FIFI-19516 format. One record per residue (C-alpha): residue in one letter; z, y, x. Coordinates in steps of 0.5 Angstrom, whole numbers, plus 500, padded with zeros to 3 digits. Example, Ala and Ser with C-alpha at 12.3 -4.5 7.8 and 13.67 -1.06 7.14 Angstrom:
2
PT   r     w     v     u
PT   A   516   491   525
PT   S   514   498   527
//
This chain:
104
PT   r     w     v     u
PT   X   075   506   551
PT   X   068   508   553
PT   X   067   514   556
PT   X   063   519   552
PT   X   056   522   555
PT   X   056   529   555
PT   X   049   532   552
PT   X   045   538   554
PT   X   040   542   551
PT   X   033   540   554
PT   X   032   547   556
PT   X   038   547   560
PT   X   036   540   563
PT   X   029   543   565
PT   X   033   549   569
PT   X   038   544   573
PT   X   032   540   575
PT   X   029   546   578
PT   X   035   548   581
PT   X   036   541   584
PT   X   029   541   586
PT   X   030   548   590
PT   X   036   545   593
PT   X   032   539   595
PT   X   026   543   598
PT   X   031   547   602
PT   X   034   541   605
PT   X   027   539   607
PT   X   025   545   610
PT   X   031   545   614
PT   X   029   538   616
PT   X   036   535   614
PT   X   037   529   612
PT   X   041   527   605
PT   X   047   524   610
PT   X   047   530   614
PT   X   048   535   608
PT   X   053   531   604
PT   X   057   530   610
PT   X   057   537   611
PT   X   058   539   604
PT   X   064   534   603
PT   X   061   530   598
PT   X   058   523   598
PT   X   050   522   599
PT   X   050   519   591
PT   X   052   526   589
PT   X   047   530   593
PT   X   042   525   590
PT   X   044   527   583
PT   X   045   535   585
PT   X   037   534   587
PT   X   036   531   581
PT   X   039   537   577
PT   X   044   532   574
PT   X   049   536   569
PT   X   055   532   570
PT   X   056   534   577
PT   X   061   539   578
PT   X   059   547   580
PT   X   063   546   586
PT   X   059   540   589
PT   X   053   545   587
PT   X   056   551   591
PT   X   058   547   597
PT   X   051   544   598
PT   X   048   551   597
PT   X   053   553   602
PT   X   051   548   607
PT   X   044   550   606
PT   X   046   558   607
PT   X   044   559   600
PT   X   051   561   597
PT   X   049   568   596
PT   X   044   566   591
PT   X   050   563   587
PT   X   053   570   586
PT   X   046   572   583
PT   X   048   568   577
PT   X   049   572   571
PT   X   050   578   575
PT   X   045   582   571
PT   X   047   581   564
PT   X   042   586   560
PT   X   044   583   553
PT   X   051   584   554
PT   X   051   591   556
PT   X   046   593   550
PT   X   051   589   546
PT   X   057   593   549
PT   X   053   600   549
PT   X   051   599   541
PT   X   058   598   539
PT   X   061   604   544
PT   X   065   609   539
PT   X   069   614   543
PT   X   076   614   539
PT   X   079   621   539
PT   X   086   620   541
PT   X   092   624   539
PT   X   095   629   544
PT   X   101   627   548
PT   X   107   629   545
PT   X   113   630   550
//
């Protein structure tokens, strides 16, 4: 049975491409080789190459380990941290319910 390829929207692929490129630039600025970063992150060299290309099939764990090696793990914490749309939706649906007094 053939393995089914997962699809990704072009806009999302573009975002991953930029993330991969940023990871690659961070590695190069630190003058670290692919082998050094891959070994420290506990991933293969080929997986690191896929990360730097922004491949969507690589696990988030591999991305996070790579970012940790490059000391970029705090950037990972910023993902979805400012959910402005979610807060607006939540605020729009807030209804204060009056509760009946407790009886003892």
